[in-house]
C-alpha positions as CSV (number, residue, x, y, z in Angstrom):
1,M,-200.5,78.8,-45.5
2,T,-200.8,79.8,-49.0
3,P,-200.5,76.5,-51.3
4,P,-197.4,76.1,-53.2
5,E,-199.5,76.1,-56.9
6,I,-201.1,78.9,-55.8
7,S,-198.1,80.3,-54.7
8,G,-196.4,79.8,-58.1
9,T,-199.6,81.1,-60.6
10,H,-199.1,84.3,-58.2
11,G,-195.6,84.2,-59.2
12,R,-195.9,83.7,-62.8
13,F,-198.5,86.4,-62.7
14,T,-196.8,88.5,-61.1
15,A,-193.7,88.1,-63.5
16,L,-196.1,88.3,-66.6
17,L,-197.0,91.4,-65.3
18,S,-193.4,93.1,-64.5
19,S,-192.3,91.7,-68.0
20,A,-190.3,93.9,-70.3
21,D,-192.1,92.6,-73.1
22,L,-195.8,93.4,-71.8
23,A,-194.5,96.8,-71.0
24,R,-193.7,97.2,-75.1
25,A,-197.1,95.6,-75.8
26,Y,-198.9,97.8,-73.2
27,T,-197.4,101.0,-74.9
28,L,-198.4,100.2,-78.4
29,T,-201.4,99.3,-77.6
30,V,-202.0,102.1,-75.9
31,F,-200.6,104.5,-78.5
32,G,-202.6,102.7,-81.2
33,A,-205.9,103.3,-79.3
34,V,-205.1,106.7,-78.6
35,F,-203.9,107.7,-82.0
36,A,-206.6,105.6,-83.6
37,S,-209.5,106.7,-81.4
38,F,-211.3,108.5,-84.1
39,A,-211.4,106.0,-86.7
40,I,-212.4,103.1,-83.6
41,E,-215.2,105.3,-82.7
42,R,-216.4,105.6,-86.6
43,I,-215.9,102.2,-87.1
44,A,-217.3,100.4,-83.6
45,G,-218.2,102.9,-81.5
46,R,-218.1,104.9,-78.5
47,V,-218.9,102.3,-76.4
48,T,-216.0,100.4,-77.7
49,Y,-213.3,103.0,-77.7
50,V,-213.9,103.9,-73.9
51,S,-214.2,100.1,-73.2
52,I,-210.6,99.6,-74.5
53,V,-209.6,102.9,-72.5
54,A,-210.9,101.4,-69.6
55,G,-209.3,97.5,-69.7
56,L,-206.2,99.7,-70.6
57,C,-206.4,101.6,-67.1
58,V,-207.1,98.3,-64.9
59,L,-204.1,96.2,-66.8
60,G,-202.1,99.6,-66.0
61,A,-202.7,99.4,-62.3
62,A,-201.6,96.4,-62.2
63,I,-198.6,96.3,-63.8
64,L,-197.7,99.5,-61.6
65,V,-198.4,96.9,-58.6
66,A,-196.5,94.5,-59.8
67,R,-193.6,96.8,-60.3
68,R,-194.3,98.6,-56.7
69,R,-190.9,98.1,-55.6
70,E,-189.4,99.8,-58.7
71,I,-191.4,103.2,-58.9
72,S,-191.7,105.7,-56.1
73,L,-194.9,107.0,-55.1
74,L,-193.7,110.4,-54.3
75,R,-192.3,110.6,-58.2
76,L,-195.1,108.7,-59.9
77,V,-197.3,111.8,-61.0
78,P,-195.7,115.8,-61.3
79,T,-197.4,118.0,-59.0
80,T,-198.3,120.5,-61.5
81,V,-200.4,117.3,-63.6
82,V,-202.2,116.5,-59.8
83,L,-203.4,120.0,-59.3
84,F,-204.4,120.9,-63.1
85,L,-206.7,117.8,-62.6
86,G,-208.0,118.4,-59.4
87,W,-208.9,122.2,-60.4
88,A,-211.3,119.6,-63.1
89,L,-213.2,118.2,-60.7
90,A,-213.3,120.6,-58.5
91,S,-215.2,122.4,-61.5
92,V,-217.5,119.4,-61.6
93,F,-219.3,121.3,-58.7
94,W,-220.2,124.4,-59.8
95,S,-220.4,123.0,-63.4
96,R,-223.9,123.3,-65.2
97,D,-224.1,120.0,-66.0
98,P,-222.0,117.9,-63.3
99,G,-222.5,114.7,-64.6
100,T,-221.4,115.5,-68.0
101,S,-218.7,117.3,-66.7
102,L,-217.8,114.5,-64.4
103,A,-217.5,112.0,-67.3
104,S,-215.5,114.3,-69.6
105,W,-213.1,114.8,-66.1
106,V,-212.8,110.6,-65.7
107,T,-211.6,110.0,-69.2
108,T,-209.5,113.3,-68.8
109,L,-207.9,111.1,-65.8
110,A,-208.2,108.1,-67.6
111,V,-205.8,109.3,-70.8
112,A,-202.9,110.8,-68.2
113,F,-203.2,107.8,-66.0
114,L,-202.2,105.5,-69.5
115,A,-199.1,107.9,-69.8
116,V,-198.3,107.8,-66.2
117,V,-198.1,103.8,-66.7
118,I,-196.3,104.8,-70.3
119,G,-193.7,107.1,-68.6
120,H,-193.2,104.6,-65.8
121,V,-192.3,101.0,-67.7
122,R,-190.6,102.7,-71.0
123,D,-187.7,105.1,-71.2
124,T,-187.6,107.7,-73.6
125,L,-185.9,105.4,-76.3
126,Q,-188.6,102.7,-75.9
127,T,-191.1,105.4,-75.8
128,V,-190.1,107.0,-78.9
129,R,-189.2,103.1,-80.9
130,A,-193.0,102.4,-79.8
131,L,-194.7,105.4,-80.7
132,G,-192.6,105.5,-84.3
133,D,-194.0,101.9,-84.8
134,V,-197.6,102.8,-84.4
135,L,-197.3,106.1,-86.2
136,R,-195.8,104.4,-89.6
137,T,-198.3,101.6,-89.5
138,L,-201.2,104.3,-88.8
139,L,-199.8,107.1,-90.8
140,A,-199.5,104.0,-93.4
141,V,-203.0,102.9,-93.1
142,S,-204.2,106.5,-93.9
143,L,-202.3,106.8,-97.0
144,G,-203.9,103.6,-97.8
145,V,-207.4,104.8,-97.2
146,E,-207.0,108.4,-99.1
147,V,-205.6,106.4,-102.3
148,L,-209.0,104.0,-102.1
149,S,-210.6,106.5,-101.9
150,G,-209.8,109.3,-103.9
151,V,-207.7,107.6,-106.2
152,L,-208.8,104.1,-107.2
153,L,-212.9,104.1,-106.4
154,D,-213.1,108.1,-106.3
155,I,-215.6,108.1,-103.9
156,P,-215.4,109.8,-100.5
157,F,-216.0,107.8,-97.3
158,P,-218.1,109.8,-94.9
159,F,-218.2,107.2,-92.1
160,L,-214.5,107.9,-91.8
161,G,-213.8,111.7,-92.5
162,V,-212.3,111.0,-96.1
163,Q,-213.3,113.8,-98.6
164,G,-211.2,111.9,-101.2
165,N,-209.1,114.4,-102.7
166,L,-205.9,113.0,-102.9
167,A,-206.2,112.9,-107.0
168,E,-206.1,116.7,-106.5
169,L,-203.3,116.6,-104.0
170,G,-205.2,117.9,-101.0
171,P,-206.8,118.4,-98.7
172,V,-206.7,115.0,-97.1
173,Q,-207.7,113.7,-93.7
174,G,-206.3,110.2,-93.5
175,I,-207.7,108.5,-90.5
176,F,-207.6,111.1,-88.2
177,G,-210.9,113.1,-88.7
178,T,-209.5,116.2,-90.3
179,R,-206.2,117.7,-91.9
180,N,-205.4,119.9,-89.4
181,M,-205.2,116.4,-86.5
182,L,-203.5,114.9,-89.5
183,G,-201.0,118.1,-90.1
184,F,-200.6,117.9,-86.3
185,V,-199.8,113.9,-85.9
186,A,-197.7,114.2,-89.2
187,V,-195.3,116.6,-87.4
188,L,-195.7,114.2,-84.2
189,A,-194.4,111.5,-86.2
190,L,-191.4,113.3,-88.2
191,I,-189.9,114.3,-84.8
192,T,-190.1,110.6,-83.9
193,F,-188.8,109.7,-86.9
194,L,-185.8,111.9,-86.9
195,I,-185.2,110.9,-83.4
196,E,-184.8,107.3,-84.6
197,Y,-182.7,107.9,-87.0
198,R,-180.1,110.2,-85.7
199,T,-180.8,107.3,-82.7
200,Q,-179.9,104.5,-85.1
201,S,-182.9,102.5,-83.5
202,V,-184.6,101.3,-86.7
203,R,-182.5,101.1,-90.4
204,T,-181.9,103.5,-91.8
205,G,-183.9,102.7,-95.3
206,V,-187.3,102.4,-92.7
207,S,-186.3,105.7,-91.1
208,L,-186.2,107.5,-94.4
209,A,-189.2,106.3,-96.1
210,S,-191.1,107.3,-92.4
211,V,-190.2,110.5,-92.9
212,L,-191.4,110.9,-96.5
213,L,-194.5,109.0,-95.5
214,A,-195.3,111.6,-92.9
215,G,-193.7,114.9,-95.0
216,G,-195.6,114.2,-97.7
217,L,-199.0,113.7,-95.6
218,A,-197.9,116.7,-93.6
219,A,-197.8,118.2,-97.0
220,F,-201.3,116.9,-98.8
221,S,-203.1,117.6,-95.6
222,D,-202.6,121.3,-96.6
223,S,-203.0,121.8,-92.8
224,P,-202.0,126.5,-92.2
225,T,-200.9,125.0,-88.9
226,V,-198.4,122.7,-90.4
227,L,-195.9,125.3,-91.8
228,V,-196.0,127.3,-88.5
229,L,-195.6,124.0,-86.7
230,A,-192.5,123.2,-88.6
231,V,-190.9,126.6,-88.5
232,G,-191.1,126.8,-84.6
233,V,-190.0,123.1,-84.6
234,G,-186.9,124.1,-86.8
235,L,-186.2,127.0,-84.6
236,A,-185.9,125.1,-81.7
237,V,-183.5,122.4,-83.2
238,A,-181.2,124.7,-84.5
239,A,-181.6,126.4,-80.9
240,L,-181.2,123.3,-79.2
241,A,-177.9,122.5,-81.8
242,L,-176.5,125.5,-80.9
243,V,-176.7,125.5,-77.0
244,R,-175.3,121.6,-77.1
245,H,-172.6,122.8,-79.1
246,T,-172.0,125.9,-76.4
247,R,-169.2,125.0,-73.6
248,P,-170.8,124.5,-70.4
249,E,-169.7,127.7,-68.2
250,H,-171.7,129.8,-71.2
251,R,-175.0,127.9,-71.7
252,G,-176.3,130.1,-68.6
253,A,-176.0,133.2,-70.5
254,L,-176.9,131.9,-73.9
255,Q,-180.5,129.9,-72.6
256,L,-181.5,133.6,-71.0
257,G,-180.5,135.2,-74.4
258,L,-183.0,132.4,-76.0
259,G,-185.3,133.1,-73.7
260,A,-185.3,136.7,-74.5
261,I,-186.1,136.3,-78.1
262,V,-188.7,134.0,-77.4
263,V,-190.2,136.6,-75.7
264,I,-190.2,139.6,-78.1
265,G,-190.6,136.9,-81.0
266,V,-194.1,136.1,-79.2
267,I,-194.6,139.2,-79.1
268,A,-193.7,140.8,-83.3
269,G,-195.8,137.8,-83.6
270,Y,-198.7,139.2,-82.3
271,F,-198.2,142.8,-83.9
272,A,-197.5,141.1,-86.9
273,R,-200.3,138.9,-87.1
274,H,-202.0,140.3,-90.0
275,P,-199.2,140.1,-92.5
276,I,-198.5,136.3,-91.5
277,I,-201.8,135.3,-92.0
278,A,-201.8,136.9,-95.4
279,W,-198.5,135.2,-96.1
280,L,-199.6,131.9,-95.3
281,G,-203.1,131.8,-96.7
282,A,-205.1,131.2,-93.9
283,G,-206.9,134.0,-93.4
284,T,-210.2,133.2,-94.0
285,D,-209.7,130.5,-91.4
286,F,-207.9,132.6,-89.0
287,A,-210.8,135.1,-88.9
288,M,-213.3,132.4,-88.2
289,R,-211.1,131.5,-85.0
290,V,-211.1,134.7,-83.9
291,D,-214.6,135.3,-84.0
292,L,-214.7,132.1,-81.7
293,W,-212.2,133.9,-79.7
294,N,-213.9,137.1,-79.1
295,V,-217.4,135.1,-78.2
296,M,-215.3,132.9,-75.7
297,V,-213.6,135.9,-74.1
298,D,-217.2,137.3,-73.6
299,W,-218.3,134.6,-71.5
300,V,-215.1,134.2,-70.1
301,R,-216.4,137.8,-68.1
302,F,-219.0,136.0,-66.2
303,E,-217.0,133.5,-64.6
304,P,-213.1,134.5,-64.9
305,V,-212.0,132.7,-61.8
306,Q,-213.3,129.5,-61.9
307,G,-215.1,129.0,-65.5
308,W,-218.0,127.1,-66.2
309,G,-216.8,124.0,-65.6
310,W,-214.5,121.2,-67.5
311,Y,-216.2,119.5,-70.3
312,G,-212.9,119.1,-72.7
313,A,-214.3,118.8,-76.0
314,W,-217.3,120.6,-76.4
315,S,-220.5,118.8,-75.3
316,A,-223.5,119.5,-77.6
317,G,-226.0,121.1,-76.4
318,E,-223.9,121.7,-73.3
319,Y,-224.3,125.4,-72.2
320,P,-222.4,128.1,-72.7
321,F,-221.1,125.9,-76.0
322,A,-224.9,125.5,-77.8
323,Y,-224.8,129.3,-76.8
324,I,-221.5,129.9,-78.6
325,N,-222.1,128.2,-81.6
326,F,-225.7,129.4,-81.9
327,I,-224.4,133.2,-81.5
328,L,-222.2,132.5,-84.3
329,D,-224.1,129.8,-86.3
330,A,-221.1,126.9,-86.1
331,S,-220.6,124.4,-85.2
332,H,-217.6,124.0,-83.4
333,A,-216.5,120.9,-81.2
334,T,-213.7,122.6,-79.1
335,G,-212.3,126.4,-78.7
336,L,-209.9,125.7,-81.7
337,N,-207.0,127.1,-78.8
338,A,-206.0,125.2,-76.1
339,Y,-205.2,128.2,-73.5
340,F,-208.7,130.3,-74.5
341,D,-210.6,126.7,-73.9
342,V,-208.7,126.2,-70.5
343,L,-209.8,129.6,-69.6
344,L,-213.5,129.4,-70.4
345,Q,-213.9,126.2,-68.8
346,L,-211.6,127.0,-65.8
347,G,-211.1,130.2,-65.6
348,W,-207.5,132.0,-64.9
349,V,-207.0,129.4,-61.7
350,G,-207.1,126.5,-64.1
351,L,-204.9,128.4,-67.0
352,S,-202.5,129.5,-64.5
353,L,-202.1,125.7,-63.8
354,F,-202.2,124.5,-67.4
355,V,-199.2,127.1,-68.7
356,A,-197.2,126.0,-65.3
357,L,-198.0,122.2,-66.5
358,A,-196.8,122.8,-70.0
359,A,-193.5,125.8,-68.8
360,I,-192.2,123.7,-66.3
361,A,-192.3,120.6,-68.1
362,L,-190.9,122.2,-71.2
363,V,-187.9,124.0,-69.1
364,R,-187.2,120.5,-67.1
365,A,-187.3,118.6,-70.5
366,W,-185.0,121.4,-72.3
367,L,-182.2,121.3,-70.1
368,A,-182.0,117.9,-69.5
369,A,-181.9,117.3,-73.5
370,S,-179.3,120.8,-73.6
371,E,-177.1,119.0,-71.2
372,R,-176.8,115.2,-72.2
373,R,-175.2,113.8,-74.8
374,S,-177.2,111.3,-76.2
375,V,-180.3,113.2,-78.8
376,V,-183.0,111.4,-77.7
377,Y,-183.3,113.8,-74.8
378,A,-184.2,116.1,-77.5
379,W,-187.5,114.4,-78.5
380,T,-189.3,115.7,-75.2
381,P,-188.6,119.3,-75.7
382,L,-189.6,119.3,-79.2
383,I,-192.7,117.5,-78.8
384,L,-193.5,120.3,-75.7
385,I,-192.9,123.0,-77.8
386,T,-195.0,121.5,-80.8
387,L,-198.3,121.0,-78.4
388,L,-197.8,124.7,-77.4
389,I,-197.3,125.8,-80.7
390,D,-200.6,123.7,-82.1
391,S,-202.4,125.0,-78.5
392,M,-202.4,128.4,-80.5
393,F,-204.5,127.4,-83.1
394,E,-206.4,123.9,-81.9
395,S,-207.5,122.2,-78.6
396,F,-205.6,119.2,-79.4
397,T,-203.6,119.3,-76.2
398,L,-206.9,118.9,-74.0
399,V,-207.8,115.5,-75.1
400,G,-207.0,112.2,-76.6
401,I,-203.3,112.3,-78.0
402,G,-202.7,115.8,-77.2
403,W,-203.3,115.2,-73.9
404,L,-201.6,111.8,-73.7
405,M,-198.3,113.5,-75.4
406,L,-198.4,116.6,-73.0
407,V,-198.9,113.9,-69.1
408,L,-196.0,111.9,-70.7
409,C,-193.9,114.8,-71.7
410,A,-194.7,115.8,-68.4
411,V,-193.7,112.7,-66.8
412,R,-190.7,112.2,-68.9
413,A,-189.2,115.2,-67.8
414,G,-190.2,115.7,-64.1
415,Q,-188.0,111.9,-64.4
416,S,-185.0,113.6,-65.6
417,R,-185.4,117.2,-63.1
418,S,-187.5,117.4,-60.0
419,W,-187.6,119.2,-57.0
420,R,-188.1,115.9,-55.6
421,E,-184.4,115.1,-56.4
422,R,-183.4,117.2,-53.4
423,I,-185.1,115.4,-50.4
424,D,-183.7,111.7,-52.2
425,A,-182.8,108.8,-49.6
426,P,-179.6,106.9,-49.6
427,G,-180.1,103.3,-50.3
428,T,-183.4,103.3,-52.7
429,E,-183.4,103.2,-56.4
430,G,-183.5,106.6,-58.0
431,G,-182.8,107.9,-54.7
432,L,-185.9,107.2,-54.2
433,P,-187.9,105.6,-51.2
434,H,-190.3,102.8,-52.7
435,L,-193.8,101.9,-52.3
436,A,-194.5,99.8,-49.3
437,G,-194.2,96.3,-50.4
C-alpha cells in the first residue's frame, strides 16, 4: 500500500506536469531553444544545445505521460511523419557512415518529438501566441546586435556571423547565422504577428511594432528569397480570403480552379525562371545553386531509389557531400533545396514520402482554414506554404527551425482533418480511444 505522503507527492507532481502553466513555459522554451540554436551553439557549444534538446525531450515525454488520459495514441503522430522518419532510419543501414547517419536521425527525431508535444499540449491560438512572444524577443535581440555591431562599435562579430552592415542598410544576419535564415524567420514572424493582430490576442500597439520589426529586418536581410516568399504568401492570403468568402456550395469548384492555377503557375514559373531571376537580381546566387543541383542530380543517379543515407545537414568530410563540394570548389552545408537534398539522401522513395507529408498537411490545413470562421486557422496553411516555397531555395525545412515547424503544422493539420475521425468511438474525448491509464 502506497504511503499517503508518497501518493500526495506523486499527485502534485502529476498535476504540475499536466498544468497549463508548464505547457506554456515548455512551448516557449522549445521555440526559444530551436529558433536560437545557432546563437546557442556559437556561444555555448554544440554539446550545450544537444543537452537542452535532450532535456526538453525527457520533460516532453513526462508531460505526455501525465496527460495520457486526454491524448489518443492513434492520433499522436501523423502517419506521413512516421513513414518519413522510418525510411530515414532504414537508410542508416546503407549509409557510408552509419554512426553519423544514426546520430543525425536521432537529432531529427528529437526535434520532431518536441513538435509533437507542443501540438498536443497547446491549441493553435496558444501556439501562435507563444511563437509570437519568442520571435519578438529574438528579432529584437537581432536588431540590437546589428545596431551594436554596425552602428555603435562598427566592428563585425565573427563568432555570431554578424558582419555589421546595418549602417549600409544590409545585408544583416542577426543571431540566425545567415541573411537567408533571418529573412525566412522574419517571414514566419510576419505571418504570426498578423494572425495575432487579427485575433486581437495582443495589444494593437505591440502587434504593429512587431510587424514593423519583422518587416524591417526582412528588408535589411537583403535575402533574394524574401521577396519570393512575400509574393507567394500574399497570393495564398488572397486565395484563402476568396475561398472563405465564397458560399459553401461553390467552394469545391473554386478550390479545384485554384489548384489548377497553382499547377499552371509552377509550370510557367519554371519556363520563365531566367527572366524572373534577372528581375530579382539573384542571377549569380541562383547560378551557384543550379551548378550545385546539377552535381547533386548526377550523384542521385548512382543511388536513385534509396539515396546515400540520411544526414540532414551535410556532414563535413562525409561521402558524397565532400566530393560534391570538391567538384564545385565550395563548402556547402546543405543542398540549398530541400527537395533535392531529400532526393540525394533518401532517394525517390524518401522524396515521395516527404512530398506526401507536406502535401497532405497543406490540404488538411487549407480545408480547415477555408471552412472555419476563426482566422487563427489560417496560420497553419500559411506557415506550410512558406516552408514549401522556401524549400525550393534552401534546405531549412529538413533541420532545426524548418523541421520543427513542418512537423508541428502536420500534427496541427491532422487534428483538424484526419482519416482517424472515421473510426471514432462514441464516448471518448474527441471520439478517439484514450491511452491506457
